[in-house]
N, C-alpha and C positions, 0 to 999 in steps of 0.2 A: 543415404542421406541421414544422417546427426539430426535425433525427435526430440523436438524442445519438451523439455519440462513443462508441466502446468504453475503458473502461479498469477495467487488473486491478487495483488494487485494489479497487476495491467490488463487481465480479465476483464475484475470491476468496473477500470476505468473504460476504460474499451466498452464495456454495455452498457456506459451511463452515458457515452460519447464527450467525459471529459479532456479534453485538452490536457498536457505536462504542468506545462506555464500556469492555467488557470486552479491545477490541482494545487499546488506547491503552494500557488499565494495563499488558498486558503488553507491551508495543515503550517505555514511557516514555518516551511522548510525548501530547499537549493532542488532544481531538478535535478542535479549529480547524486545527490541522498534518492531520489524516488528512484535511478535508472539501478541502483544498487539496488535498491529495495525487488523493482522487478529483474530486474537477476541473478537475483539471488544471494550478491553477496553480502548483507546486511539487513538485519532486521530493523524494522523501524521500534521508537521507544515507545515506551510505554505509552507518554502523553499525544505522539501522531496515532499510535495505534485507538487510543480512545480517539480520535479524530475521526477518524478512519473510519470506524462502527458507525460513529454520530451517524455521518455525510449520505452512507452508502446501507442504513442503516441495519445494518446486519448484526449478528456477537461479533465480541472483541474480540473471542476464540479465535476465530478467520484468519486472527491478522500477525496472529502472537504465541507462544508454545509458554511465554512465563509465564507466573505465577499471577492468578490478580489477589489484592487481600478484600 
């Protein structure tokens, strides 16, 4: 059985009981974008990371490896 890699985007969304459509509407992104974040194929932009940080009340560094000015 293949072990699934931990994904902060999916984990927080599920912990907060938020469906993909609601979250995507709040972030102004497509469900396809969110699927790519949750599958590790793409990282969110700095703007999306800021919104995620605000929505989940957690440090922005949780969502990005980019340096923050």
